[in-house]
N, C-alpha and C positions, 0 to 999 in steps of 0.2 A: 746475965750478962750474955753469955753465949748465943742465947736466941736471939736479943735483938740485933747482935752481928749477924747473924743469918739471913733477915730479912731487906739488911740494909744493903747486902749485895744484888740481889735482883733486881730492890730498887733503880740502883745508880745505871747499873744495866741497861733498863727499860727507859731511861732520860735519856742515857746516851743516845741509843738508838733513835728517839723524835728528836732529839736536837739533830744528827744527821742528816735523818730525812726531811726536815725543814730548811735545811742549810742545801741541800741538792734541788729543793723543791724554789727558795728564793731565789736559786742562781738560774735555773730556767726561765722563770717570770719576772727578771727583773727588768724588760722593756716594756712589760704589759702596761694597760692606761692603770690608771689610780682608781677607776669606778671599781675596779677587780675586787677592790679589797682588801689585797695582797701586797708585800712590798711596800720602798717608800715610795711616799707624795711625791707627784710630779714637780719640777722646779719650776722657776719662774719664766712664762713663754709659752709654755704646753711642754717642753719638752723633760722627760724622767732621764734621771743620770743612770747610767750604765752600771749594771754592779760589778766591783772587782777591777774598776778604772780608775787612777786618779785626773781628776778634772771634768771628771764626766768622759772621759775617753772608753770604748769599749772593754773588754775584758778579752785578753787572747781564747779564742774559742769560743766567744760567746756571742750571741745575734745581734745585730746594729741597731743602733738609736732607733726610736720610729719617729715617724716625720713627724711634723707640730700639726696641732688640730685644727690651726687654720685653715694651714696649707690645704688637709683634708677636705674642711669645708668648701672651702674655694673649687676646689677641682670637680665635687659633685655638683656644685651650682653652675659652673660653667657647661658640664657634659648637660643638661636641661633632662628632656625626659626622651633624650636620644633610644632608637629600637620602639617607642610606644607611641600613643594617641598625641595628635598635635596638642601643644598647649592651649590654655585659653586663651582665642582672642584671634588664632590663627584659623586661615579655612584650613577646609578640609578635602586635601585632591582625591577629585575624581574623574570619571569617564564619562560623556555623554554623547547621545543621538539623537538625530531629528523627527520629529514624527515624519512619516512620509505614506504617500500612496501605492496600495497597489493591488493588481485586479484578483480577486479570487473567485472561487464557486465552489456550490456543494456538489460533492461528488458520491457517488453510489457506485461501490464494487461490487460484482457477479462473476460467476464460472456459467459456461457456455456451451452449447455444441451445435458445430455448422451442418445444418442439411440443404441438399439444393433444391432449387425452386421447384422443380417437378424432376421425380424419380421414380422409375418403373425397374421390375425385372421381367425381361423377353421369355414370355414362353410360349409352347402352343397349346392348343383346345382340345387337339385330338393326337391321340395315338399314332404316328407316322415317324415313316423314314425319312433322314435328310438327306437332302439330292444336293443342296449347294448352298452356300455362305459365303453373302456380297460385302460383307466390311471384313478392316482389320482392325484388331486390337487398337480401343484407343481411339479409332479414328469419329471424327467430327462429323453428324449426319443430321440431314433437313428431313423435315417431317413428309411421310409418306413414302422416302426413299425405303425399296425392298432390302431386308436383312438375313432373310432365311428364305430356301424353299424347301416345299417337302414333299414328297412322293403325289402327285396328281392323277395317276391314270385309273385310278377308281372312280376319283369324283367326277373325271370330266365323261369316263364311261356313263357316270349315272344320270350326268345334266343331256346328254345324247339321248338315251331311254325318255325322259321328262319330257325332253322337248318334240321326239316323236307321238306320244301320246297328247300332248299339246296339238300339236296341226291335226290329227283324227279329229279329236274332239271340237278344233275349230272347222272343220270340212261337216262333219254332221249339225252345229249350229246353223251353218248357211242355209242348210237342206231342210233343216227344220223348219228354218222362217219362211222359205217358198211353200213348204207345205201347212203350215197353220193357217193362212186364210180360205185355203181348198175344201178344209174339216177334213184331211185325207191322215192330220195326226193330231191328236185330244192335245189338247192343253196339258194335261199330266207328264205327258211324254216329253213337251217340249221342255216342259220345268228339270227335268232330269238329263236332259240334255246339257242345256245352262251350266247345272251344275259338276255334271261331268266336264265342261270345260273349265270352269274355273278351279277345280281341285286340282286340273292337268299343270295349270297355270302356277298353282302355288308351287306345285312337285319341283316346275323349273326353277323358281325361285329360290326353293331351298337347294338344291342340286347346287345351284349357280356360289349360294353362300357357301356350300363347304368345298366346291373348288378356289372360292377367295382364302378358305381358312388355311392351304395349303402353301401360300405365301406371306410371309411376318413383312409387315413393315413396322417403318417408326413412326409411332405415333405424336412426337413433337419432334423442333430442333434440340441436337445436344451431342452429348458425345460417349460412344460406346466404352465399354468397359472390357474385361479378358472374356474371349468366349472360353465355353465350357462345352463346348461337343465339337464331333467331329464328323464330317461327311460319313453318311453310312450309319450314323448311330440312329435307334430307335428310340424314341422319347415319349413320354406320356404327359397329361396334364398335367401340368404345375411344376416340371424338367425346366428350371432354368439355363438358360441356352444364353443369355450375355445379361448385363444391365445397363439400361441407358439414363443420363443425369444429367439436367439443365441445370449447368455451373453458372450461369450470366448474372445469376441475382440466389446471393444467401442467404438461408432463413438462421437466423442465431434462438436458439430457444435456452434461456436460461430464467433459473429460479432465484427470486426475492423473497425474503423473510417478510411476512405478514406486516410486522410492524414498520416498514417500510412501502407499505401499499399505495397510502395517502400519496410517495412520491412520483407516484409513477402515472404517465398518463402517453395518450397515442402520439406519434409524431413528435417523439421526444428525441431530442440527439444523442448519441453514445458514440463510441469510438471502440473497437475491437482487436486486439493483438492476439499475437500467434507466437508461441517460442519455432516456431518451424522458420521465420520470420524475422527474426530481429529488426529494431529499429525503425519494422515498419507498423504504421497504423491504418486502418479501414474504418472511414467513418460511415455509420448507415443511421437509420431510425426505429423505433418502436411501432409497430403496425398494432399488436394486438394484448391484450392481455386475458389470461385465460379467466372463466368466469367460477372456477370453481379453487378453493384452496385445499390442497393438498391437508390431512386430518393428521396425520404423521408426523410429516417434515414441517408442519404449519409452513408454506411457503407457496406462493404462484407462481405458474409461470408465463413468462412475457415475452413473446415473440418480435423479434428485430429484422429488419430487412438491407442484407450490405452490397451494394454492388462489388461485382467481383471480374472487370472488365478483363483484366489481365490472365486468370482463371488461376490466380496463386491461392484461393482458397477452395480446399477437398473436402466434400459431405463426409461429415463424422470427425471433423478436428478441435481440439480442445481449446477453446477461444477464453482469452480476460476480456469481460467485459468494462466498460467505465461509462458511467451515464455520466453528464457534466450540467449541473441544473443551476440558477440562480446568479450569474455572473456577475459582478460586479465591482467597482472601485471603493475599496476599505482602508479605513489609514488602520498601521502597519506597525508594533514596535518589538525590539525583541525580548524573545521571553526573559532574558535575566532583567529587563528593567522591572516585574513586578516584584510585587514585594508582599506576598499574601498574611492576611491574619485571618483565622479561622474561616469562613465561607465566601471573605471579602478580600479583594485584587484593588492593591492599591500600586500608587508610583511617584517617584520624586521626579519633580518639575523645577528645573532652574530659570528662575526669572531676577533679573538684577545683580547675580551672585550670589544668590539664596536659596536655599532650596524648602521647596513647599512640597507636603504630602498631601496628594488628591486621590482619592477613591476613583476607578475607572470600570466599567462593566464591560467584558471581554465577549469574544464569539469565537470564531471559528478558528482552532489550530492549524499550523503547517510547521514542520520540522525547522526550528529554531526562531519561530517568529508567531504571533497573538494577533488576531485582530479585534479591536477597540471600537466598541459600539457608540460608548460614549464616556463622559470625562477628559478627553483631549481634543484640541484642535491640531489641524495644519501645520508642522513650521515650529510646535514647539519642542525642546530640548529638555529630553526623560534621561535619568542617570542609570549607566549599566554597571557601572563597576564602582564599590565604595558606598554601596548604598547601607552596609551594615551602621558605618562609620557618620553615618548622613544622620541627622537629627531636624527635623520639621524646623525652620526659622533658622538656620544655621548657615552663616559662610563657607562657600563651596568653592575651588578654584577649579575650574574645567578645565585640564590639560588637554581635552579634545580640539580645544579653541585657541588655547594660548599655542600649540607650535612646539617644533623639537626645540629644543634648548641649543645654546651652540656648542658647537665641536660632537653634539650628538645628533642621533637619527630621530623617525620618528618611531621604531618601535620601544625606544629609548623613554620617549612619554609616556608608551602604554604601560609598562613594565615599570614607573616609577607610581604610579595609581594603585591604590589599598586592592588586592585581587580577592578579599574577603568580602561576600554580600553580592557580588557582581556576578 
């Protein structure tokens, strides 16, 4: 008997705890949907009575009664697909642009070095002393103008001695011609006199040439550089006195990869620019292409001539060369209009409020635009914004053609269009 009493007490405590927990749970979930499986069933009309309140009134501190199920369903229906894709049957808002023509050209860019049309280093043929400098630094000179005078005393003396010997041999030749008919002078002696006279003439010519070498003249029209010697300096053959450049025409040498060799030809126009003259460009033409390709760099050197009447370009300058060829007018669309699929390109064309998917073949690209070789005609409108939500054959509403809404701005029209895919 005592054992049965000892078992009843713990069972009663456990049952009491379970009942208390169930009461707390039912109180918290008194307003939940009847589909949850707990609490009293909902009353007619879709409202569940509030726990603890007579006549369906909410208990003190308890949650308010839930809204009717019909009202919730009506609110969801009124909201529609707010924030999502347009519902079926409604046109998709897009933005389009018109296919237009634009001048395009294929360009080839390279780096070149400027060279003077004619350039020499002014030097002396012999060792001598400078006695006069007849130019100023940076002076423009003409062909044949005297630039440097060297000591000519020795050359003049050698010329005088040669001329005296020539005079004597000339007199002997004249007497020999008078004596030859009378047999007073043999034929061999007369031939020796003639040879001596010719040798003296050659000595005079050599002495005169040495005298000319003491005067250094400009070989062509141009501009001299900085002088590097002074009066009284002893110079040797090869010593640079100054430089002379004809920069009225600049030769530009630039290397082109062998892969672009087919794009080069003589008389092809080009444009050269220099960082020394920002905003200025210099037009020229290719004059020749080297006959060999460098086996190390796999490039070929081309030479162009650029007129330089203002002498703005200097020999040795670094130039950017741009070759323009195949100038043409082509159909162009923005890059945003392209819809790539594997290695093919498509666009959406608007025709009568309907989007049609069309394959195109593209050509040259420029920042923000692309050339259309086939697939489109001038004046057609292609979608540039909203292409992700467009389907072939689907109805669309072109915001670019609709105009700004009342009370709004043109920016608002573009903002209303879907930004994805465009």
